[in-house]
C-alpha positions in Angstrom: 152.0 130.0 79.0 152.2 126.2 79.0 150.5 124.7 82.3 150.3 121.7 84.1 147.3 119.1 84.0 145.1 120.4 87.0 144.7 116.6 88.5 148.1 116.3 89.3 147.4 118.5 92.3 145.0 116.1 94.2 147.3 113.0 92.4 150.1 113.9 95.3 148.7 112.3 98.5 146.7 109.6 96.3 150.3 108.2 95.0 151.8 108.5 98.8 148.7 106.3 99.8 149.3 103.9 96.6 152.6 103.7 97.4 152.4 102.5 100.7 149.5 99.8 100.3 151.7 98.7 97.1 154.6 98.3 99.4 152.5 96.6 102.2 151.1 94.0 99.7 154.8 93.3 98.5 156.5 92.8 101.8 153.6 90.0 102.4 154.3 88.9 98.8 157.9 88.9 99.8 157.3 86.6 103.2 154.8 84.2 100.9 157.2 83.4 98.3 160.4 83.3 100.3 162.1 86.8 98.8 162.1 88.0 102.0 165.1 85.6 102.9 167.1 86.5 100.0 166.6 90.2 101.1 167.8 89.3 104.2 170.9 87.4 102.5 171.4 90.5 100.2 171.5 92.6 103.7 174.1 90.3 105.0 176.1 90.3 102.2 176.3 94.4 102.6 177.1 94.0 106.3 179.6 91.6 105.9 181.3 94.1 103.3 181.9 96.7 106.6 182.9 100.2 105.4 182.2 99.1 101.7 179.0 98.1 102.2 177.4 101.5 101.6 179.9 102.4 98.9 179.2 99.4 96.8 175.3 100.1 97.4 175.9 104.0 96.1 178.1 102.5 93.1 175.2 100.1 91.9 172.6 103.0 92.4 174.9 105.3 90.3 175.1 102.8 87.4 171.4 102.2 87.8 170.7 105.7 86.9 173.4 106.3 84.0 172.0 102.8 82.6 168.6 104.8 83.0 167.0 102.1 85.1 163.6 102.9 87.1 165.2 103.8 90.4 162.3 102.9 92.9 163.2 99.0 93.2 166.8 100.1 94.3 165.5 102.8 97.0 163.4 100.6 98.5 166.1 98.5 98.7 168.1 101.0 100.1 165.3 101.7 102.8 165.2 98.2 103.7 169.3 97.7 104.1 170.3 100.8 105.9 167.0 102.2 107.6 165.8 105.7 107.2 168.8 108.2 107.9 171.3 106.0 106.4 169.2 105.3 103.5 168.1 108.9 102.7 172.2 109.9 103.0 173.0 107.0 100.6 170.4 107.2 98.2 170.3 111.2 97.8 174.1 111.0 97.5 174.0 108.5 94.5 170.6 109.7 92.9 172.7 113.2 92.8 175.6 111.8 91.3 173.9 109.3 88.7 171.8 112.3 87.5 174.9 114.6 87.5 176.7 112.0 85.2 174.0 111.6 83.0 174.2 115.1 82.5 177.6 115.4 81.6 177.5 112.6 79.4 174.6 114.0 77.5 176.3 117.8 77.5 180.2 116.6 76.8 180.5 112.9 76.2 178.0 111.6 73.8 175.9 114.6 72.6 175.3 114.1 69.2 174.0 110.0 70.2 171.8 111.2 73.0 170.2 113.9 70.9 169.9 111.6 68.0 167.9 109.3 70.2 165.9 112.3 71.9 165.2 114.5 68.8 162.5 112.3 68.1 161.1 112.6 71.5 157.9 115.1 72.0 158.6 114.6 75.4 162.1 116.0 75.2 160.9 119.0 72.7 158.1 119.9 75.7 161.5 119.7 78.5 163.4 122.0 76.3 160.7 124.6 75.5 159.7 124.8 79.1 163.8 125.4 80.0 163.7 128.2 77.5 160.8 129.4 79.2 161.2 129.7 82.4 164.5 128.7 83.1 166.0 126.3 86.1 162.4 126.6 87.7 161.8 123.8 85.6 164.4 121.3 86.9 162.8 121.9 90.7 159.6 121.4 89.2 160.1 118.4 87.0 161.7 116.6 90.2 159.1 117.5 92.3 156.0 116.6 90.2 156.8 113.0 88.0 155.9 115.1 84.6 158.6 113.5 82.8 160.5 110.2 83.1 163.5 110.6 84.8 165.8 108.8 82.3 164.1 111.7 79.7 165.3 114.4 82.6 169.2 113.4 83.3 170.1 113.1 79.9 167.6 116.0 78.1 168.8 118.4 80.5 172.1 117.6 79.5 171.2 119.3 76.0 169.4 122.2 77.0 171.0 125.6 78.5 170.8 125.0 81.9 174.5 125.6 84.0 175.6 122.2 85.4 175.8 123.6 89.1 172.0 125.2 88.9 171.0 121.6 87.5 172.8 119.7 90.5 171.8 121.9 93.0 167.8 121.7 92.4 168.0 118.2 91.0 169.3 117.4 94.8 167.4 119.8 96.8 163.8 118.6 94.8 164.6 114.9 94.8 165.0 114.9 98.5 161.5 115.1 99.4 160.9 112.1 97.4 163.7 110.3 98.6 162.4 110.9 102.3 159.0 109.4 101.3 160.4 106.7 99.7 163.1 105.5 102.3 161.6 106.5 105.2 158.1 104.7 104.4 159.9 101.6 103.4 161.5 101.5 106.6 158.3 102.2 108.7 156.3 99.7 106.7 159.2 96.9 107.2 159.6 98.0 110.8 155.8 97.4 110.7 155.5 94.1 109.4 158.7 92.7 111.3 157.7 93.9 114.8 153.7 94.4 114.7 153.6 97.4 115.8 153.6 101.1 114.0 157.0 103.2 114.1 154.9 106.7 115.0 157.9 108.8 114.9 158.6 107.3 111.2 155.1 107.9 109.9 155.0 111.3 111.5 158.1 112.2 109.5 156.4 110.4 106.5 153.3 113.1 107.2 155.3 115.6 107.5 157.8 115.3 104.2 154.3 114.9 102.3 153.1 117.9 103.7 156.2 120.1 102.8 156.3 118.1 99.3 152.6 119.1 98.9 153.4 122.7 99.4 156.3 122.5 97.2 154.8 121.5 94.4 151.9 124.1 94.6 154.2 127.0 95.3 156.3 125.8 92.0 153.1 125.4 89.8 151.9 128.7 91.4 155.6 130.3 90.0 155.3 128.7 86.9 151.7 129.5 86.4 152.7 133.6 86.7 155.7 133.1 84.5 157.9 132.9 87.1 161.1 134.8 88.6 163.8 132.8 87.2 166.7 135.0 87.2 167.4 134.3 90.5 167.3 130.7 90.2 169.4 130.6 87.5 172.6 132.5 89.6 172.9 129.9 92.0 
């Protein structure tokens, strides 16, 4: 039975701390270089679009996911543009739709092309092997723990035997805690930098989400190490 690296268990809190530190440094840099003003211009442009603003953001996010571009930057931008509540909703919808489209493209529209691109990737073969061994729980685990690059996941799962509705459900559910961490964390730092006050409510949400995410990762790894009861997950 293949297991995951043990150091992943202790890496989660440090990744969160590193993310917050780097985010704060980035915001300071933005202010010093004037990029903060450009972000305000982008925010104003989105707001000037009225009801179309969130839709434009979602479409841009979906395109970036399908194009296999890193999603962290646009996720952070979504938090800065829309705040915690609306940002989480929009990013969650966009990331799920984008991941679903990539899955469908790999399975039905460009299967031979994607297979040719990934066939030489040991990462993809490992993903395929784990999916055959553990079923849908691998979708949950790989969304919770950054074991594989997301651009491999979104297209790679389309080449596996995972059912589409199972993939969509577990992808949405298990990407949600990470989305909350990024969006709420960004919003909290932005508010703290702009007002000089710590938004304790957002910090509380951030800490609670971090605890829930750590518990979910621990349970998922435990289920994998024991072989897991994957039949119930596949029937979702």
